[in-house]
PQR file of N, CA, C, O and H, with PARSE charges and radii, in Angstrom:
ATOM      1  N   UNK A   1     -37.121 -43.163  22.870 -0.4000 1.5000
ATOM      2  CA  UNK A   1     -38.187 -42.265  23.235 -0.0000 2.0000
ATOM      3  C   UNK A   1     -38.530 -41.430  22.205  0.5500 1.7000
ATOM      4  O   UNK A   1     -37.613 -40.832  21.643 -0.5500 1.4000
ATOM      5  N   UNK A   2     -39.886 -41.228  21.764 -0.4000 1.5000
ATOM      6  CA  UNK A   2     -40.419 -40.322  20.789 -0.0000 2.0000
ATOM      7  C   UNK A   2     -41.147 -39.193  21.392  0.5500 1.7000
ATOM      8  O   UNK A   2     -41.338 -39.099  22.605 -0.5500 1.4000
ATOM      9  H   UNK A   2     -40.632 -41.714  22.220  0.4000 1.0000
ATOM     10  N   UNK A   3     -41.581 -38.271  20.448 -0.4000 1.5000
ATOM     11  CA  UNK A   3     -42.234 -37.204  20.921 -0.0000 2.0000
ATOM     12  C   UNK A   3     -41.582 -35.890  20.686  0.5500 1.7000
ATOM     13  O   UNK A   3     -40.380 -35.848  20.427 -0.5500 1.4000
ATOM     14  H   UNK A   3     -41.426 -38.348  19.463  0.4000 1.0000
ATOM     15  N   UNK A   4     -42.255 -34.888  20.755 -0.4000 1.5000
ATOM     16  CA  UNK A   4     -41.847 -33.329  20.453 -0.0000 2.0000
ATOM     17  C   UNK A   4     -41.139 -32.979  21.781  0.5500 1.7000
ATOM     18  O   UNK A   4     -41.784 -33.074  22.825 -0.5500 1.4000
ATOM     19  H   UNK A   4     -43.232 -34.922  20.966  0.4000 1.0000
ATOM     20  N   UNK A   5     -39.898 -32.596  21.800 -0.4000 1.5000
ATOM     21  CA  UNK A   5     -39.109 -32.076  22.934 -0.0000 2.0000
ATOM     22  C   UNK A   5     -39.467 -30.441  23.031  0.5500 1.7000
ATOM     23  O   UNK A   5     -39.723 -29.817  24.060 -0.5500 1.4000
ATOM     24  H   UNK A   5     -39.374 -32.519  20.952  0.4000 1.0000
ATOM     25  N   UNK A   6     -39.420 -30.014  21.886 -0.4000 1.5000
ATOM     26  CA  UNK A   6     -39.632 -28.486  21.635 -0.0000 2.0000
ATOM     27  C   UNK A   6     -40.380 -28.151  20.514  0.5500 1.7000
ATOM     28  O   UNK A   6     -40.133 -28.682  19.431 -0.5500 1.4000
ATOM     29  H   UNK A   6     -39.212 -30.521  21.049  0.4000 1.0000
ATOM     30  N   UNK A   7     -41.410 -27.199  20.668 -0.4000 1.5000
ATOM     31  CA  UNK A   7     -42.023 -26.839  19.585 -0.0000 2.0000
ATOM     32  C   UNK A   7     -42.247 -25.336  19.675  0.5500 1.7000
ATOM     33  O   UNK A   7     -42.633 -24.808  20.718 -0.5500 1.4000
ATOM     34  H   UNK A   7     -41.611 -26.768  21.548  0.4000 1.0000
ATOM     35  N   UNK A   8     -41.992 -24.644  18.534 -0.4000 1.5000
ATOM     36  CA  UNK A   8     -41.997 -23.162  18.458 -0.0000 2.0000
ATOM     37  C   UNK A   8     -43.070 -22.829  17.360  0.5500 1.7000
ATOM     38  O   UNK A   8     -42.936 -23.317  16.238 -0.5500 1.4000
ATOM     39  H   UNK A   8     -41.679 -25.073  17.686  0.4000 1.0000
ATOM     40  N   UNK A   9     -44.059 -22.066  17.637 -0.4000 1.5000
ATOM     41  CA  UNK A   9     -45.097 -21.844  16.720 -0.0000 2.0000
ATOM     42  C   UNK A   9     -45.436 -20.435  16.564  0.5500 1.7000
ATOM     43  O   UNK A   9     -45.955 -19.792  17.477 -0.5500 1.4000
ATOM     44  H   UNK A   9     -44.168 -21.669  18.549  0.4000 1.0000
ATOM     45  N   UNK A  10     -45.133 -19.916  15.353 -0.4000 1.5000
ATOM     46  CA  UNK A  10     -45.469 -18.498  15.063 -0.0000 2.0000
ATOM     47  C   UNK A  10     -45.031 -17.512  15.897  0.5500 1.7000
ATOM     48  O   UNK A  10     -45.756 -16.574  16.230 -0.5500 1.4000
ATOM     49  H   UNK A  10     -44.711 -20.439  14.612  0.4000 1.0000
ATOM     50  N   UNK A  11     -43.650 -17.676  16.343 -0.4000 1.5000
ATOM     51  CA  UNK A  11     -43.129 -16.699  17.307 -0.0000 2.0000
ATOM     52  C   UNK A  11     -42.543 -15.426  16.661  0.5500 1.7000
ATOM     53  O   UNK A  11     -41.800 -15.528  15.685 -0.5500 1.4000
ATOM     54  H   UNK A  11     -43.061 -18.437  16.073  0.4000 1.0000
ATOM     55  N   UNK A  12     -42.848 -14.297  17.161 -0.4000 1.5000
ATOM     56  CA  UNK A  12     -42.423 -13.042  16.646 -0.0000 2.0000
ATOM     57  C   UNK A  12     -41.907 -12.113  17.924  0.5500 1.7000
ATOM     58  O   UNK A  12     -42.358 -12.209  19.065 -0.5500 1.4000
ATOM     59  H   UNK A  12     -43.452 -14.214  17.954  0.4000 1.0000
ATOM     60  N   UNK A  13     -40.978 -11.291  17.542 -0.4000 1.5000
ATOM     61  CA  UNK A  13     -40.454 -10.299  18.531 -0.0000 2.0000
ATOM     62  C   UNK A  13     -40.268  -8.966  17.717  0.5500 1.7000
ATOM     63  O   UNK A  13     -39.630  -8.912  16.665 -0.5500 1.4000
ATOM     64  H   UNK A  13     -40.611 -11.213  16.614  0.4000 1.0000
ATOM     65  N   UNK A  14     -40.807  -8.042  18.234 -0.4000 1.5000
ATOM     66  CA  UNK A  14     -40.717  -6.630  17.646 -0.0000 2.0000
ATOM     67  C   UNK A  14     -40.217  -5.567  18.645  0.5500 1.7000
ATOM     68  O   UNK A  14     -40.770  -5.492  19.742 -0.5500 1.4000
ATOM     69  H   UNK A  14     -41.326  -8.086  19.088  0.4000 1.0000
ATOM     70  N   UNK A  15     -39.257  -4.787  18.344 -0.4000 1.5000
ATOM     71  CA  UNK A  15     -38.702  -3.821  19.258 -0.0000 2.0000
ATOM     72  C   UNK A  15     -38.917  -2.516  18.363  0.5500 1.7000
ATOM     73  O   UNK A  15     -38.466  -2.389  17.224 -0.5500 1.4000
ATOM     74  H   UNK A  15     -38.808  -4.848  17.452  0.4000 1.0000
ATOM     75  N   UNK A  16     -39.681  -1.555  19.057 -0.4000 1.5000
ATOM     76  CA  UNK A  16     -40.036  -0.461  18.328 -0.0000 2.0000
ATOM     77  C   UNK A  16     -40.764  -0.632  17.120  0.5500 1.7000
ATOM     78  O   UNK A  16     -41.846  -1.217  17.138 -0.5500 1.4000
ATOM     79  H   UNK A  16     -40.047  -1.658  19.982  0.4000 1.0000
ATOM     80  N   UNK A  17     -40.201  -0.107  15.908 -0.4000 1.5000
ATOM     81  CA  UNK A  17     -40.666  -0.331  14.599 -0.0000 2.0000
ATOM     82  C   UNK A  17     -40.027  -1.484  13.917  0.5500 1.7000
ATOM     83  O   UNK A  17     -40.362  -1.757  12.765 -0.5500 1.4000
ATOM     84  H   UNK A  17     -39.321   0.369  15.893  0.4000 1.0000
ATOM     85  N   UNK A  18     -39.139  -2.173  14.541 -0.4000 1.5000
ATOM     86  CA  UNK A  18     -38.231  -3.179  13.916 -0.0000 2.0000
ATOM     87  C   UNK A  18     -38.637  -4.628  14.352  0.5500 1.7000
ATOM     88  O   UNK A  18     -38.689  -4.977  15.531 -0.5500 1.4000
ATOM     89  H   UNK A  18     -38.866  -1.951  15.477  0.4000 1.0000
ATOM     90  N   UNK A  19     -38.913  -5.421  13.303 -0.4000 1.5000
ATOM     91  CA  UNK A  19     -39.156  -6.824  13.518 -0.0000 2.0000
ATOM     92  C   UNK A  19     -37.854  -7.628  13.726  0.5500 1.7000
ATOM     93  O   UNK A  19     -37.122  -7.821  12.756 -0.5500 1.4000
ATOM     94  H   UNK A  19     -38.871  -5.138  12.345  0.4000 1.0000
ATOM     95  N   UNK A  20     -37.534  -8.102  14.937 -0.4000 1.5000
ATOM     96  CA  UNK A  20     -36.374  -8.694  15.250 -0.0000 2.0000
ATOM     97  C   UNK A  20     -36.455 -10.222  14.769  0.5500 1.7000
ATOM     98  O   UNK A  20     -35.542 -10.720  14.111 -0.5500 1.4000
ATOM     99  H   UNK A  20     -38.129  -7.945  15.726  0.4000 1.0000
ATOM    100  N   UNK A  21     -37.614 -10.942  15.142 -0.4000 1.5000
ATOM    101  CA  UNK A  21     -37.883 -12.203  14.781 -0.0000 2.0000
ATOM    102  C   UNK A  21     -39.392 -12.260  14.326  0.5500 1.7000
ATOM    103  O   UNK A  21     -40.324 -11.743  14.941 -0.5500 1.4000
ATOM    104  H   UNK A  21     -38.356 -10.537  15.677  0.4000 1.0000
ATOM    105  N   UNK A  22     -39.475 -12.919  13.234 -0.4000 1.5000
ATOM    106  CA  UNK A  22     -40.869 -12.746  12.648 -0.0000 2.0000
ATOM    107  C   UNK A  22     -41.446 -14.101  12.128  0.5500 1.7000
ATOM    108  O   UNK A  22     -40.958 -14.646  11.139 -0.5500 1.4000
ATOM    109  H   UNK A  22     -38.718 -13.339  12.734  0.4000 1.0000
ATOM    110  N   UNK A  23     -42.412 -14.586  12.762 -0.4000 1.5000
ATOM    111  CA  UNK A  23     -43.220 -15.745  12.407 -0.0000 2.0000
ATOM    112  C   UNK A  23     -42.316 -16.978  12.313  0.5500 1.7000
ATOM    113  O   UNK A  23     -42.272 -17.601  11.252 -0.5500 1.4000
ATOM    114  H   UNK A  23     -42.808 -14.143  13.566  0.4000 1.0000
ATOM    115  N   UNK A  24     -41.591 -17.359  13.375 -0.4000 1.5000
ATOM    116  CA  UNK A  24     -40.693 -18.491  13.303 -0.0000 2.0000
ATOM    117  C   UNK A  24     -41.449 -19.793  13.925  0.5500 1.7000
ATOM    118  O   UNK A  24     -41.976 -19.786  15.038 -0.5500 1.4000
ATOM    119  H   UNK A  24     -41.626 -16.853  14.236  0.4000 1.0000
ATOM    120  N   UNK A  25     -41.427 -20.822  13.115 -0.4000 1.5000
ATOM    121  CA  UNK A  25     -42.105 -22.152  13.580 -0.0000 2.0000
ATOM    122  C   UNK A  25     -41.137 -23.239  13.329  0.5500 1.7000
ATOM    123  O   UNK A  25     -40.535 -23.273  12.256 -0.5500 1.4000
ATOM    124  H   UNK A  25     -40.998 -20.827  12.211  0.4000 1.0000
ATOM    125  N   UNK A  26     -40.947 -24.118  14.232 -0.4000 1.5000
ATOM    126  CA  UNK A  26     -40.301 -25.358  13.992 -0.0000 2.0000
ATOM    127  C   UNK A  26     -40.565 -26.332  15.238  0.5500 1.7000
ATOM    128  O   UNK A  26     -41.015 -25.903  16.300 -0.5500 1.4000
ATOM    129  H   UNK A  26     -41.436 -24.090  15.103  0.4000 1.0000
ATOM    130  N   UNK A  27     -40.271 -27.583  15.036 -0.4000 1.5000
ATOM    131  CA  UNK A  27     -40.324 -28.586  16.199 -0.0000 2.0000
ATOM    132  C   UNK A  27     -39.054 -29.371  16.165  0.5500 1.7000
ATOM    133  O   UNK A  27     -38.369 -29.565  15.161 -0.5500 1.4000
ATOM    134  H   UNK A  27     -39.905 -27.932  14.173  0.4000 1.0000
ATOM    135  N   UNK A  28     -38.808 -29.815  17.416 -0.4000 1.5000
ATOM    136  CA  UNK A  28     -37.569 -30.623  17.672 -0.0000 2.0000
ATOM    137  C   UNK A  28     -38.008 -31.798  18.318  0.5500 1.7000
ATOM    138  O   UNK A  28     -38.588 -31.634  19.391 -0.5500 1.4000
ATOM    139  H   UNK A  28     -39.364 -29.657  18.232  0.4000 1.0000
ATOM    140  N   UNK A  29     -37.848 -33.030  17.868 -0.4000 1.5000
ATOM    141  CA  UNK A  29     -38.329 -34.222  18.528 -0.0000 2.0000
ATOM    142  C   UNK A  29     -37.132 -34.792  19.395  0.5500 1.7000
ATOM    143  O   UNK A  29     -35.947 -34.528  19.194 -0.5500 1.4000
ATOM    144  H   UNK A  29     -37.378 -33.164  16.995  0.4000 1.0000
ATOM    145  N   UNK A  30     -37.604 -35.573  20.341 -0.4000 1.5000
ATOM    146  CA  UNK A  30     -36.635 -36.215  21.270 -0.0000 2.0000
ATOM    147  C   UNK A  30     -35.506 -36.923  20.521  0.5500 1.7000
ATOM    148  O   UNK A  30     -35.806 -37.687  19.604 -0.5500 1.4000
ATOM    149  H   UNK A  30     -38.567 -35.788  20.505  0.4000 1.0000
ATOM    150  N   UNK A  31     -34.151 -36.708  20.869 -0.4000 1.5000
ATOM    151  CA  UNK A  31     -33.028 -37.195  20.190 -0.0000 2.0000
ATOM    152  C   UNK A  31     -32.550 -36.627  19.043  0.5500 1.7000
ATOM    153  O   UNK A  31     -31.474 -36.979  18.560 -0.5500 1.4000
ATOM    154  H   UNK A  31     -33.906 -36.088  21.614  0.4000 1.0000
ATOM    155  N   UNK A  32     -33.402 -35.590  18.450 -0.4000 1.5000
ATOM    156  CA  UNK A  32     -32.947 -34.819  17.395 -0.0000 2.0000
ATOM    157  C   UNK A  32     -31.909 -33.730  17.883  0.5500 1.7000
ATOM    158  O   UNK A  32     -31.830 -33.325  19.043 -0.5500 1.4000
ATOM    159  H   UNK A  32     -34.276 -35.305  18.843  0.4000 1.0000
ATOM    160  N   UNK A  33     -31.175 -33.343  16.888 -0.4000 1.5000
ATOM    161  CA  UNK A  33     -30.177 -32.213  17.045 -0.0000 2.0000
ATOM    162  C   UNK A  33     -30.601 -31.109  16.073  0.5500 1.7000
ATOM    163  O   UNK A  33     -30.856 -31.323  14.888 -0.5500 1.4000
ATOM    164  H   UNK A  33     -31.239 -33.672  15.946  0.4000 1.0000
ATOM    165  N   UNK A  34     -30.656 -29.915  16.667 -0.4000 1.5000
ATOM    166  CA  UNK A  34     -31.111 -28.830  15.743 -0.0000 2.0000
ATOM    167  C   UNK A  34     -30.090 -27.626  15.922  0.5500 1.7000
ATOM    168  O   UNK A  34     -29.635 -27.355  17.033 -0.5500 1.4000
ATOM    169  H   UNK A  34     -30.448 -29.741  17.629  0.4000 1.0000
ATOM    170  N   UNK A  35     -29.761 -26.937  14.810 -0.4000 1.5000
ATOM    171  CA  UNK A  35     -28.881 -25.900  14.800 -0.0000 2.0000
ATOM    172  C   UNK A  35     -29.537 -24.640  14.130  0.5500 1.7000
ATOM    173  O   UNK A  35     -30.220 -24.722  13.109 -0.5500 1.4000
ATOM    174  H   UNK A  35     -30.131 -27.157  13.908  0.4000 1.0000
ATOM    175  N   UNK A  36     -29.282 -23.514  14.767 -0.4000 1.5000
ATOM    176  CA  UNK A  36     -29.793 -22.252  14.261 -0.0000 2.0000
ATOM    177  C   UNK A  36     -28.546 -21.604  13.476  0.5500 1.7000
ATOM    178  O   UNK A  36     -27.468 -21.460  14.052 -0.5500 1.4000
ATOM    179  H   UNK A  36     -28.727 -23.448  15.597  0.4000 1.0000
ATOM    180  N   UNK A  37     -28.718 -21.258  12.268 -0.4000 1.5000
ATOM    181  CA  UNK A  37     -27.529 -20.602  11.585 -0.0000 2.0000
ATOM    182  C   UNK A  37     -28.041 -19.370  10.797  0.5500 1.7000
ATOM    183  O   UNK A  37     -29.221 -19.342  10.448 -0.5500 1.4000
ATOM    184  H   UNK A  37     -29.594 -21.375  11.800  0.4000 1.0000
ATOM    185  N   UNK A  38     -27.336 -18.515  10.551 -0.4000 1.5000
ATOM    186  CA  UNK A  38     -27.681 -17.293   9.829 -0.0000 2.0000
ATOM    187  C   UNK A  38     -26.707 -16.192   9.942  0.5500 1.7000
ATOM    188  O   UNK A  38     -25.710 -16.337  10.648 -0.5500 1.4000
ATOM    189  H   UNK A  38     -26.377 -18.538  10.834  0.4000 1.0000
ATOM    190  N   UNK A  39     -26.916 -15.155   9.326 -0.4000 1.5000
ATOM    191  CA  UNK A  39     -25.892 -14.026   9.416 -0.0000 2.0000
ATOM    192  C   UNK A  39     -26.049 -13.300  10.668  0.5500 1.7000
ATOM    193  O   UNK A  39     -27.040 -13.515  11.366 -0.5500 1.4000
ATOM    194  H   UNK A  39     -27.726 -15.037   8.752  0.4000 1.0000
ATOM    195  N   UNK A  40     -25.130 -12.429  11.025 -0.4000 1.5000
ATOM    196  CA  UNK A  40     -25.176 -11.635  12.192 -0.0000 2.0000
ATOM    197  C   UNK A  40     -26.385 -10.754  12.219  0.5500 1.7000
ATOM    198  O   UNK A  40     -26.728 -10.153  11.201 -0.5500 1.4000
ATOM    199  H   UNK A  40     -24.325 -12.254  10.458  0.4000 1.0000
ATOM    200  N   UNK A  41     -27.042 -10.652  13.342 -0.4000 1.5000
ATOM    201  CA  UNK A  41     -28.160  -9.684  13.269 -0.0000 2.0000
ATOM    202  C   UNK A  41     -29.526 -10.239  12.766  0.5500 1.7000
ATOM    203  O   UNK A  41     -30.463  -9.459  12.592 -0.5500 1.4000
ATOM    204  H   UNK A  41     -26.763 -11.140  14.169  0.4000 1.0000
ATOM    205  N   UNK A  42     -29.662 -11.644  12.518 -0.4000 1.5000
ATOM    206  CA  UNK A  42     -30.698 -12.073  11.864 -0.0000 2.0000
ATOM    207  C   UNK A  42     -31.898 -12.541  12.878  0.5500 1.7000
ATOM    208  O   UNK A  42     -33.024 -12.837  12.476 -0.5500 1.4000
ATOM    209  H   UNK A  42     -28.902 -12.277  12.660  0.4000 1.0000
ATOM    210  N   UNK A  43     -31.476 -12.566  14.311 -0.4000 1.5000
ATOM    211  CA  UNK A  43     -32.380 -12.889  15.300 -0.0000 2.0000
ATOM    212  C   UNK A  43     -32.065 -14.254  15.969  0.5500 1.7000
ATOM    213  O   UNK A  43     -32.892 -14.700  16.765 -0.5500 1.4000
ATOM    214  H   UNK A  43     -30.562 -12.326  14.638  0.4000 1.0000
ATOM    215  N   UNK A  44     -30.996 -14.910  15.720 -0.4000 1.5000
ATOM    216  CA  UNK A  44     -30.812 -16.240  16.373 -0.0000 2.0000
ATOM    217  C   UNK A  44     -30.741 -16.102  17.886  0.5500 1.7000
ATOM    218  O   UNK A  44     -31.408 -16.881  18.566 -0.5500 1.4000
ATOM    219  H   UNK A  44     -30.325 -14.548  15.074  0.4000 1.0000
ATOM    220  N   UNK A  45     -29.973 -15.157  18.478 -0.4000 1.5000
ATOM    221  CA  UNK A  45     -29.890 -15.112  19.850 -0.0000 2.0000
ATOM    222  C   UNK A  45     -31.115 -14.661  20.449  0.5500 1.7000
ATOM    223  O   UNK A  45     -31.470 -15.110  21.539 -0.5500 1.4000
ATOM    224  H   UNK A  45     -29.431 -14.525  17.925  0.4000 1.0000
ATOM    225  N   UNK A  46     -31.837 -13.746  19.776 -0.4000 1.5000
ATOM    226  CA  UNK A  46     -33.061 -13.279  20.369 -0.0000 2.0000
ATOM    227  C   UNK A  46     -34.078 -14.505  20.370  0.5500 1.7000
ATOM    228  O   UNK A  46     -34.711 -14.754  21.396 -0.5500 1.4000
ATOM    229  H   UNK A  46     -31.549 -13.382  18.890  0.4000 1.0000
ATOM    230  N   UNK A  47     -34.218 -15.194  19.332 -0.4000 1.5000
ATOM    231  CA  UNK A  47     -35.049 -16.535  19.393 -0.0000 2.0000
ATOM    232  C   UNK A  47     -34.617 -17.314  20.630  0.5500 1.7000
ATOM    233  O   UNK A  47     -35.472 -17.658  21.446 -0.5500 1.4000
ATOM    234  H   UNK A  47     -33.704 -14.992  18.498  0.4000 1.0000
ATOM    235  N   UNK A  48     -33.289 -17.617  20.811 -0.4000 1.5000
ATOM    236  CA  UNK A  48     -32.893 -18.414  21.878 -0.0000 2.0000
ATOM    237  C   UNK A  48     -33.339 -17.774  23.213  0.5500 1.7000
ATOM    238  O   UNK A  48     -33.790 -18.493  24.105 -0.5500 1.4000
ATOM    239  H   UNK A  48     -32.595 -17.338  20.147  0.4000 1.0000
ATOM    240  N   UNK A  49     -33.224 -16.455  23.363 -0.4000 1.5000
ATOM    241  CA  UNK A  49     -33.565 -15.760  24.552 -0.0000 2.0000
ATOM    242  C   UNK A  49     -35.055 -15.919  24.855  0.5500 1.7000
ATOM    243  O   UNK A  49     -35.430 -16.174  25.999 -0.5500 1.4000
ATOM    244  H   UNK A  49     -32.858 -15.872  22.638  0.4000 1.0000
ATOM    245  N   UNK A  50     -35.904 -15.771  23.837 -0.4000 1.5000
ATOM    246  CA  UNK A  50     -37.266 -15.993  23.934 -0.0000 2.0000
ATOM    247  C   UNK A  50     -37.597 -17.481  24.439  0.5500 1.7000
ATOM    248  O   UNK A  50     -38.405 -17.702  25.341 -0.5500 1.4000
ATOM    249  H   UNK A  50     -35.599 -15.564  22.907  0.4000 1.0000
ATOM    250  N   UNK A  51     -36.962 -18.365  23.831 -0.4000 1.5000
ATOM    251  CA  UNK A  51     -37.188 -19.788  24.274 -0.0000 2.0000
ATOM    252  C   UNK A  51     -36.882 -20.002  25.630  0.5500 1.7000
ATOM    253  O   UNK A  51     -37.683 -20.627  26.325 -0.5500 1.4000
ATOM    254  H   UNK A  51     -36.306 -18.186  23.098  0.4000 1.0000
ATOM    255  N   UNK A  52     -35.784 -19.548  26.122 -0.4000 1.5000
ATOM    256  CA  UNK A  52     -35.416 -19.596  27.513 -0.0000 2.0000
ATOM    257  C   UNK A  52     -36.129 -18.718  28.467  0.5500 1.7000
ATOM    258  O   UNK A  52     -35.873 -18.795  29.668 -0.5500 1.4000
ATOM    259  H   UNK A  52     -35.134 -19.040  25.557  0.4000 1.0000
ATOM    260  N   UNK A  53     -37.086 -17.815  27.964 -0.4000 1.5000
ATOM    261  CA  UNK A  53     -37.879 -17.008  28.759 -0.0000 2.0000
ATOM    262  C   UNK A  53     -37.129 -15.775  29.342  0.5500 1.7000
ATOM    263  O   UNK A  53     -37.585 -15.156  30.302 -0.5500 1.4000
ATOM    264  H   UNK A  53     -37.294 -17.753  26.988  0.4000 1.0000
ATOM    265  N   UNK A  54     -35.908 -15.426  28.699 -0.4000 1.5000
ATOM    266  CA  UNK A  54     -35.246 -14.249  29.067 -0.0000 2.0000
ATOM    267  C   UNK A  54     -35.721 -12.959  28.366  0.5500 1.7000
ATOM    268  O   UNK A  54     -35.443 -11.883  28.896 -0.5500 1.4000
ATOM    269  H   UNK A  54     -35.537 -15.929  27.918  0.4000 1.0000
ATOM    270  N   UNK A  55     -36.400 -12.990  27.239 -0.4000 1.5000
ATOM    271  CA  UNK A  55     -36.810 -11.819  26.626 -0.0000 2.0000
ATOM    272  C   UNK A  55     -38.427 -11.864  26.658  0.5500 1.7000
ATOM    273  O   UNK A  55     -39.052 -12.907  26.465 -0.5500 1.4000
ATOM    274  H   UNK A  55     -36.625 -13.864  26.809  0.4000 1.0000
ATOM    275  N   UNK A  56     -38.968 -10.744  26.896 -0.4000 1.5000
ATOM    276  CA  UNK A  56     -40.501 -10.559  27.033 -0.0000 2.0000
ATOM    277  C   UNK A  56     -41.009  -9.850  25.783  0.5500 1.7000
ATOM    278  O   UNK A  56     -40.207  -9.339  25.000 -0.5500 1.4000
ATOM    279  H   UNK A  56     -38.460  -9.897  27.053  0.4000 1.0000
ATOM    280  N   UNK A  57     -42.340  -9.808  25.576 -0.4000 1.5000
ATOM    281  CA  UNK A  57     -42.863  -9.159  24.515 -0.0000 2.0000
ATOM    282  C   UNK A  57     -42.933  -9.815  23.145  0.5500 1.7000
ATOM    283  O   UNK A  57     -43.083  -9.240  22.067 -0.5500 1.4000
ATOM    284  H   UNK A  57     -42.992 -10.222  26.212  0.4000 1.0000
ATOM    285  N   UNK A  58     -42.803 -11.088  23.366 -0.4000 1.5000
ATOM    286  CA  UNK A  58     -42.953 -11.985  21.994 -0.0000 2.0000
ATOM    287  C   UNK A  58     -44.205 -12.429  21.822  0.5500 1.7000
ATOM    288  O   UNK A  58     -44.898 -12.422  22.839 -0.5500 1.4000
ATOM    289  H   UNK A  58     -42.681 -11.556  24.241  0.4000 1.0000
ATOM    290  N   UNK A  59     -44.738 -12.845  20.749 -0.4000 1.5000
ATOM    291  CA  UNK A  59     -45.931 -13.503  20.543 -0.0000 2.0000
ATOM    292  C   UNK A  59     -45.744 -14.937  19.992  0.5500 1.7000
ATOM    293  O   UNK A  59     -44.650 -15.250  19.523 -0.5500 1.4000
ATOM    294  H   UNK A  59     -44.175 -12.851  19.923  0.4000 1.0000
ATOM    295  N   UNK A  60     -46.778 -15.830  20.030 -0.4000 1.5000
ATOM    296  CA  UNK A  60     -46.469 -17.045  19.564 -0.0000 2.0000
ATOM    297  C   UNK A  60     -46.653 -18.096  20.650  0.5500 1.7000
ATOM    298  O   UNK A  60     -47.058 -17.774  21.767 -0.5500 1.4000
ATOM    299  H   UNK A  60     -47.667 -15.576  20.411  0.4000 1.0000
ATOM    300  N   UNK A  61     -46.370 -19.294  20.341 -0.4000 1.5000
ATOM    301  CA  UNK A  61     -46.452 -20.343  21.377 -0.0000 2.0000
ATOM    302  C   UNK A  61     -45.215 -21.145  21.401  0.5500 1.7000
ATOM    303  O   UNK A  61     -44.644 -21.447  20.353 -0.5500 1.4000
ATOM    304  H   UNK A  61     -46.040 -19.555  19.434  0.4000 1.0000
ATOM    305  N   UNK A  62     -44.729 -21.541  22.701 -0.4000 1.5000
ATOM    306  CA  UNK A  62     -43.590 -22.340  22.832 -0.0000 2.0000
ATOM    307  C   UNK A  62     -43.942 -23.457  23.634  0.5500 1.7000
ATOM    308  O   UNK A  62     -44.471 -23.258  24.728 -0.5500 1.4000
ATOM    309  H   UNK A  62     -45.193 -21.295  23.552  0.4000 1.0000
ATOM    310  N   UNK A  63     -43.697 -24.695  23.194 -0.4000 1.5000
ATOM    311  CA  UNK A  63     -43.956 -25.829  24.122 -0.0000 2.0000
ATOM    312  C   UNK A  63     -42.714 -26.609  24.417  0.5500 1.7000
ATOM    313  O   UNK A  63     -42.061 -27.090  23.491 -0.5500 1.4000
ATOM    314  H   UNK A  63     -43.268 -24.856  22.306  0.4000 1.0000
ATOM    315  N   UNK A  64     -42.360 -26.754  25.671 -0.4000 1.5000
ATOM    316  CA  UNK A  64     -41.190 -27.601  25.962 -0.0000 2.0000
ATOM    317  C   UNK A  64     -41.725 -28.684  26.733  0.5500 1.7000
ATOM    318  O   UNK A  64     -42.258 -28.509  27.828 -0.5500 1.4000
ATOM    319  H   UNK A  64     -42.890 -26.362  26.422  0.4000 1.0000
ATOM    320  N   UNK A  65     -41.572 -29.968  26.098 -0.4000 1.5000
ATOM    321  CA  UNK A  65     -42.003 -31.204  26.559 -0.0000 2.0000
ATOM    322  C   UNK A  65     -43.529 -31.150  26.702  0.5500 1.7000
ATOM    323  O   UNK A  65     -44.132 -31.081  25.632 -0.5500 1.4000
ATOM    324  H   UNK A  65     -41.138 -30.111  25.208  0.4000 1.0000
ATOM    325  N   UNK A  66     -44.226 -31.166  27.757 -0.4000 1.5000
ATOM    326  CA  UNK A  66     -45.654 -30.972  27.882 -0.0000 2.0000
ATOM    327  C   UNK A  66     -45.968 -29.676  28.629  0.5500 1.7000
ATOM    328  O   UNK A  66     -47.087 -29.486  29.107 -0.5500 1.4000
ATOM    329  H   UNK A  66     -43.735 -31.221  28.627  0.4000 1.0000
ATOM    330  N   UNK A  67     -45.027 -28.830  28.723 -0.4000 1.5000
ATOM    331  CA  UNK A  67     -45.324 -27.345  29.191 -0.0000 2.0000
ATOM    332  C   UNK A  67     -45.410 -26.434  28.126  0.5500 1.7000
ATOM    333  O   UNK A  67     -44.478 -26.288  27.335 -0.5500 1.4000
ATOM    334  H   UNK A  67     -44.119 -28.984  28.335  0.4000 1.0000
ATOM    335  N   UNK A  68     -46.622 -25.718  28.040 -0.4000 1.5000
ATOM    336  CA  UNK A  68     -46.818 -24.705  26.943 -0.0000 2.0000
ATOM    337  C   UNK A  68     -46.783 -23.262  27.495  0.5500 1.7000
ATOM    338  O   UNK A  68     -47.337 -22.896  28.532 -0.5500 1.4000
ATOM    339  H   UNK A  68     -47.379 -25.837  28.683  0.4000 1.0000
ATOM    340  N   UNK A  69     -46.115 -22.560  26.727 -0.4000 1.5000
ATOM    341  CA  UNK A  69     -46.054 -21.053  27.123 -0.0000 2.0000
ATOM    342  C   UNK A  69     -46.828 -20.332  25.947  0.5500 1.7000
ATOM    343  O   UNK A  69     -46.443 -20.408  24.780 -0.5500 1.4000
ATOM    344  H   UNK A  69     -45.665 -22.857  25.885  0.4000 1.0000
ATOM    345  N   UNK A  70     -47.859 -19.682  26.310 -0.4000 1.5000
ATOM    346  CA  UNK A  70     -48.784 -19.234  25.264 -0.0000 2.0000
ATOM    347  C   UNK A  70     -48.586 -17.818  24.806  0.5500 1.7000
ATOM    348  O   UNK A  70     -47.509 -17.276  25.055 -0.5500 1.4000
ATOM    349  H   UNK A  70     -48.172 -19.619  27.258  0.4000 1.0000
ATOM    350  N   UNK A  71     -49.521 -17.173  24.163 -0.4000 1.5000
ATOM    351  CA  UNK A  71     -49.455 -15.923  23.484 -0.0000 2.0000
ATOM    352  C   UNK A  71     -48.683 -14.880  24.424  0.5500 1.7000
ATOM    353  O   UNK A  71     -47.742 -15.513  24.902 -0.5500 1.4000
ATOM    354  H   UNK A  71     -50.395 -17.613  23.960  0.4000 1.0000
ATOM    355  N   UNK A  72     -48.668 -13.936  24.767 -0.4000 1.5000
ATOM    356  CA  UNK A  72     -47.896 -12.983  25.568 -0.0000 2.0000
ATOM    357  C   UNK A  72     -46.826 -13.570  26.384  0.5500 1.7000
ATOM    358  O   UNK A  72     -46.790 -13.516  27.613 -0.5500 1.4000
ATOM    359  H   UNK A  72     -49.432 -13.422  24.378  0.4000 1.0000
ATOM    360  N   UNK A  73     -45.915 -14.164  25.588 -0.4000 1.5000
ATOM    361  CA  UNK A  73     -44.708 -14.884  26.233 -0.0000 2.0000
ATOM    362  C   UNK A  73     -44.023 -13.790  27.091  0.5500 1.7000
ATOM    363  O   UNK A  73     -43.012 -14.058  27.741 -0.5500 1.4000
ATOM    364  H   UNK A  73     -45.945 -14.208  24.589  0.4000 1.0000
TER
END
């Protein structure tokens, strides 16, 4: 099975004057394993919360399978 399972395009999240996640883009194809790594406080959990729809106020586009979630996530 081929195709993009998850696409994250230019996703950003700002709280007050602080950029938490800034212009993140990547794609994961079916059957591929992807890992987010980085130091504490760099936005890994926030990005996952945005993808899951648990955090509001983000900008960018997230596509899961054929369902797209647009600008004002």
